[in-house]
Residue frames as qw, qx, qy, qz and C-alpha x, y, z in Angstrom:
[[0.520, -0.767, 0.345, 0.149, 7.13, 10.11, 48.96],
 [0.558, 0.686, -0.464, -0.048, 10.40, 9.82, 47.02],
 [0.960, -0.226, 0.025, 0.164, 12.50, 6.73, 47.51],
 [0.008, -0.918, 0.393, 0.062, 15.87, 8.31, 48.26],
 [0.696, -0.309, 0.626, 0.168, 17.51, 4.90, 48.30],
 [0.722, 0.488, 0.431, 0.234, 16.88, 4.58, 44.58],
 [0.264, 0.957, -0.025, 0.119, 18.09, 8.12, 43.93],
 [0.331, -0.815, 0.473, 0.057, 21.34, 7.55, 45.82],
 [0.883, 0.020, 0.423, 0.201, 22.28, 4.45, 43.82],
 [0.272, -0.434, 0.484, 0.710, 25.10, 4.85, 41.28],
 [0.650, 0.647, 0.095, -0.385, 23.96, 5.86, 37.81],
 [0.612, -0.149, 0.641, 0.439, 25.46, 3.78, 35.02],
 [0.513, 0.753, -0.062, -0.407, 26.02, 4.94, 31.46],
 [0.747, 0.537, -0.389, -0.048, 27.39, 2.49, 28.88],
 [0.891, -0.044, -0.385, 0.235, 28.89, 0.26, 31.56],
 [0.434, 0.157, -0.414, 0.785, 30.58, 2.91, 33.70],
 [0.283, -0.709, -0.550, 0.339, 29.44, 4.66, 36.84],
 [0.187, 0.802, 0.151, 0.547, 28.77, 8.37, 36.35],
 [0.366, 0.023, -0.428, 0.826, 30.65, 10.83, 38.53],
 [0.053, -0.635, -0.559, 0.530, 28.75, 13.18, 40.84],
 [0.058, 0.471, -0.188, -0.860, 29.33, 16.03, 38.37],
 [0.147, -0.006, -0.791, -0.593, 28.03, 13.94, 35.46],
 [0.093, -0.482, -0.861, 0.129, 24.95, 12.93, 37.48],
 [0.013, 0.613, 0.315, -0.724, 24.13, 16.56, 38.19],
 [0.210, 0.498, -0.330, -0.774, 24.35, 17.42, 34.50],
 [0.134, 0.079, 0.942, 0.297, 22.79, 14.25, 33.14],
 [0.411, -0.168, -0.395, -0.804, 19.48, 14.34, 31.30],
 [0.515, -0.327, -0.792, 0.024, 18.31, 11.68, 33.73],
 [0.343, -0.387, -0.546, 0.659, 18.64, 13.99, 36.71],
 [0.060, 0.343, 0.072, -0.935, 17.38, 17.19, 35.11],
 [0.534, 0.586, 0.548, -0.266, 14.04, 17.83, 33.41],
 [0.431, 0.171, 0.536, 0.706, 14.13, 18.27, 29.67],
 [0.165, 0.329, 0.028, -0.929, 12.98, 21.53, 28.13],
 [0.564, 0.525, 0.594, -0.232, 9.62, 21.48, 26.40],
 [0.137, -0.150, 0.573, 0.794, 9.77, 21.67, 22.61],
 [0.601, 0.348, 0.079, -0.716, 6.95, 22.57, 20.34],
 [0.826, 0.219, 0.517, -0.042, 5.53, 19.77, 18.22],
 [0.621, 0.784, -0.010, -0.006, 6.63, 21.49, 15.02],
 [0.020, -0.840, 0.543, 0.009, 10.25, 21.92, 16.13],
 [0.476, -0.331, 0.815, -0.004, 10.67, 18.16, 16.44],
 [0.813, 0.416, 0.240, -0.331, 8.70, 17.13, 13.37],
 [0.554, 0.678, -0.466, -0.128, 11.64, 16.96, 10.97],
 [0.070, -0.453, 0.868, -0.194, 13.49, 14.64, 13.34],
 [0.712, 0.040, 0.535, -0.452, 10.39, 12.48, 13.69],
 [0.780, 0.493, -0.223, -0.314, 10.64, 11.32, 10.07],
 [0.487, 0.533, -0.682, 0.113, 13.98, 9.65, 10.75],
 [0.385, -0.393, 0.694, -0.464, 13.15, 8.00, 14.07],
 [0.845, 0.005, -0.426, -0.324, 12.69, 4.26, 14.21],
 [0.609, -0.502, 0.571, -0.224, 13.19, 1.44, 16.66],
 [0.748, 0.361, -0.540, -0.138, 15.20, -1.58, 15.59],
 [0.799, -0.481, 0.353, -0.073, 16.50, -4.69, 17.28],
 [0.275, 0.638, -0.709, -0.122, 19.78, -6.39, 16.65],
 [0.925, -0.126, 0.284, -0.218, 19.19, -10.10, 16.33],
 [0.712, 0.591, -0.373, 0.069, 22.48, -10.67, 14.48],
 [0.407, -0.704, 0.552, -0.186, 24.35, -11.55, 17.66],
 [0.624, 0.364, -0.686, -0.087, 26.71, -14.43, 16.91],
 [0.134, 0.183, -0.871, 0.436, 27.02, -15.66, 20.48],
 [0.402, -0.464, -0.743, -0.268, 23.23, -15.70, 20.99],
 [0.341, -0.476, -0.538, 0.607, 23.47, -13.44, 24.02],
 [0.041, 0.902, 0.344, 0.257, 21.52, -10.24, 24.34],
 [0.338, 0.477, -0.277, 0.763, 23.58, -7.09, 25.07],
 [0.498, -0.644, 0.044, -0.579, 21.28, -6.58, 28.06],
 [0.909, -0.244, -0.322, 0.104, 22.80, -9.67, 29.70],
 [0.561, 0.214, -0.332, 0.727, 25.77, -7.52, 30.76],
 [0.241, -0.618, 0.036, -0.747, 23.57, -5.18, 32.80],
 [0.134, -0.202, 0.748, -0.617, 23.02, -5.38, 36.55],
 [0.028, -0.343, -0.938, 0.043, 20.19, -7.60, 37.81],
 [0.198, -0.549, -0.447, -0.678, 16.69, -6.23, 37.28],
 [0.152, -0.173, -0.637, 0.736, 15.58, -4.18, 40.27],
 [0.315, 0.508, 0.381, -0.705, 12.56, -2.41, 38.83],
 [0.323, 0.409, 0.706, 0.480, 10.29, -2.25, 35.82],
 [0.061, 0.423, 0.101, -0.898, 9.28, 1.13, 34.46],
 [0.352, 0.589, 0.703, 0.187, 6.10, 1.60, 32.47],
 [0.128, -0.145, 0.151, 0.969, 6.08, 4.67, 30.25],
 [0.309, 0.734, 0.552, -0.249, 2.82, 6.50, 29.86],
 [0.533, 0.517, 0.328, 0.584, 3.10, 8.18, 26.47],
 [0.059, 0.864, 0.036, 0.499, 4.73, 11.56, 26.93],
 [0.671, -0.738, 0.058, 0.048, 6.35, 10.82, 30.29],
 [0.666, -0.417, 0.402, 0.469, 9.77, 9.62, 29.15],
 [0.337, 0.041, 0.601, 0.724, 9.50, 10.10, 25.43],
 [0.337, 0.557, 0.189, -0.736, 7.57, 12.92, 23.84],
 [0.395, 0.153, 0.811, 0.403, 6.06, 11.13, 20.85],
 [0.315, 0.759, 0.382, -0.422, 3.65, 13.95, 19.94],
 [0.126, 0.661, -0.418, -0.610, 5.96, 15.22, 17.16],
 [0.091, -0.104, 0.929, 0.342, 5.85, 11.80, 15.52],
 [0.251, 0.542, 0.781, -0.181, 2.06, 11.57, 15.87],
 [0.204, 0.773, 0.074, -0.596, 1.74, 15.12, 14.49],
 [0.033, 0.462, -0.678, -0.572, 3.90, 14.24, 11.49],
 [0.148, 0.149, 0.963, 0.169, 1.90, 11.05, 10.79],
 [0.240, 0.680, 0.612, -0.324, -1.48, 12.79, 11.07],
 [0.139, 0.732, -0.145, -0.651, -0.35, 15.78, 9.01],
 [0.005, 0.326, -0.787, -0.523, 1.00, 13.63, 6.17],
 [0.124, 0.256, 0.954, 0.099, -1.88, 11.15, 6.09],
 [0.220, 0.706, 0.508, -0.442, -4.65, 13.74, 6.37],
 [0.156, 0.653, -0.313, -0.672, -3.09, 15.78, 3.59],
 [0.071, -0.158, 0.902, 0.395, -2.80, 12.62, 1.47],
 [0.133, 0.455, 0.880, 0.011, -6.56, 11.90, 1.74],
 [0.047, 0.499, 0.380, 0.777, -7.47, 15.52, 0.98],
 [0.365, -0.693, -0.544, 0.301, -8.57, 16.50, 4.49],
 [0.159, -0.783, -0.086, 0.596, -8.95, 20.29, 4.81],
 [0.592, 0.797, 0.018, -0.120, -8.81, 20.54, 0.99],
 [0.856, 0.303, -0.126, 0.399, -5.28, 19.11, 1.07],
 [0.033, 0.802, -0.315, 0.506, -3.92, 21.88, 3.29],
 [0.544, 0.046, -0.733, 0.405, -1.69, 20.39, 6.04],
 [0.525, -0.758, -0.384, -0.054, -3.13, 20.55, 9.55],
 [0.075, 0.760, -0.345, 0.545, -1.61, 23.07, 11.92],
 [0.331, 0.096, -0.778, 0.525, -0.02, 22.37, 15.26],
 [0.340, -0.069, 0.354, -0.868, -2.95, 24.21, 16.88],
 [0.782, 0.023, -0.293, -0.550, -5.45, 21.89, 15.17],
 [0.647, 0.126, -0.738, 0.144, -3.43, 18.87, 16.26],
 [0.101, 0.098, -0.679, 0.720, -3.32, 20.02, 19.89],
 [0.479, -0.006, 0.204, -0.854, -7.03, 20.93, 19.97],
 [0.817, 0.133, -0.148, -0.541, -8.54, 17.96, 18.11],
 [0.844, 0.242, -0.479, -0.013, -6.05, 15.09, 18.28],
 [0.319, 0.421, -0.687, 0.499, -3.30, 15.18, 20.91],
 [0.154, -0.168, 0.739, -0.634, -4.06, 13.16, 24.04],
 [0.720, 0.086, 0.125, -0.678, -7.35, 11.76, 22.76],
 [0.651, -0.005, 0.759, -0.017, -8.43, 8.15, 22.15],
 [0.126, -0.087, 0.738, 0.658, -8.30, 6.91, 18.56],
 [0.082, 0.560, 0.816, 0.117, -12.07, 6.38, 18.45],
 [0.034, -0.838, -0.309, 0.448, -12.70, 9.98, 19.53],
 [0.145, -0.501, 0.429, 0.737, -10.15, 11.26, 17.02],
 [0.166, 0.184, 0.850, 0.465, -11.84, 9.24, 14.27],
 [0.058, 0.749, 0.654, -0.086, -15.23, 10.77, 15.13],
 [0.095, -0.798, -0.026, 0.594, -13.72, 14.29, 15.11],
 [0.142, -0.390, 0.599, 0.685, -11.95, 13.79, 11.77],
 [0.150, -0.148, -0.821, -0.531, -14.81, 11.93, 10.08],
 [0.294, 0.127, 0.503, -0.802, -17.98, 13.51, 11.52],
 [0.574, 0.118, -0.418, -0.694, -20.12, 12.04, 8.71],
 [0.799, -0.199, 0.397, -0.405, -20.36, 8.82, 10.75],
 [0.820, 0.400, -0.404, -0.070, -18.27, 6.65, 8.43],
 [0.676, -0.620, 0.383, -0.103, -16.93, 4.51, 11.28],
 [0.935, 0.123, 0.228, 0.241, -15.31, 1.99, 8.95],
 [0.512, 0.723, -0.064, 0.458, -13.33, 4.71, 7.16],
 [0.276, -0.849, 0.299, -0.338, -12.35, 6.30, 10.49],
 [0.855, -0.393, 0.339, 0.008, -11.18, 2.96, 11.92],
 [0.858, 0.335, 0.141, 0.362, -9.16, 2.15, 8.79],
 [0.251, 0.847, -0.160, 0.442, -7.57, 5.61, 8.80],
 [0.489, -0.758, 0.356, -0.243, -6.61, 5.27, 12.47],
 [0.936, -0.132, 0.290, 0.153, -5.15, 1.78, 11.89],
 [0.699, 0.561, 0.053, 0.439, -3.13, 3.11, 8.94],
 [0.037, -0.890, 0.227, -0.394, -1.96, 6.09, 11.01],
 [0.737, -0.576, 0.347, -0.067, -0.82, 3.78, 13.82],
 [0.914, 0.155, 0.214, 0.308, 1.10, 1.67, 11.29],
 [0.439, 0.754, -0.069, 0.484, 2.81, 4.80, 9.92],
 [0.372, -0.840, 0.265, -0.292, 3.61, 5.97, 13.47],
 [0.850, -0.393, 0.348, 0.045, 5.28, 2.65, 14.28],
 [0.827, 0.485, 0.007, 0.284, 7.49, 2.64, 11.14]]
């Protein structure tokens, strides 16, 4: 059951309340269109998360926000589609180690063998020879590349 009380609260964007028209057209209120993994791959290279700890007054910019009313946990792919970044990382790293004779993996391969699976299962699929140490190291390195 939807909590209409939460939906009827004013939406804020950069410190100002959005108008009814803006709410209707906001990305928050409307579902985003699905993109293919490949169409977002070039943007994935440039994405990174940073924090600004240079604040001279020692206050976090979040201190100006309204009091906390809820905590939202994102299950990967719910709020942010990170598959393009994972695809990019796997494609680059697998090509670098000579997987598939150095030919980059396709989006179809990524969707079939990698996307949505646990790292241990991905490692077994990519390294079927049973070299668990190599698979674990590769997956750790891939995660590090993904987080850069």
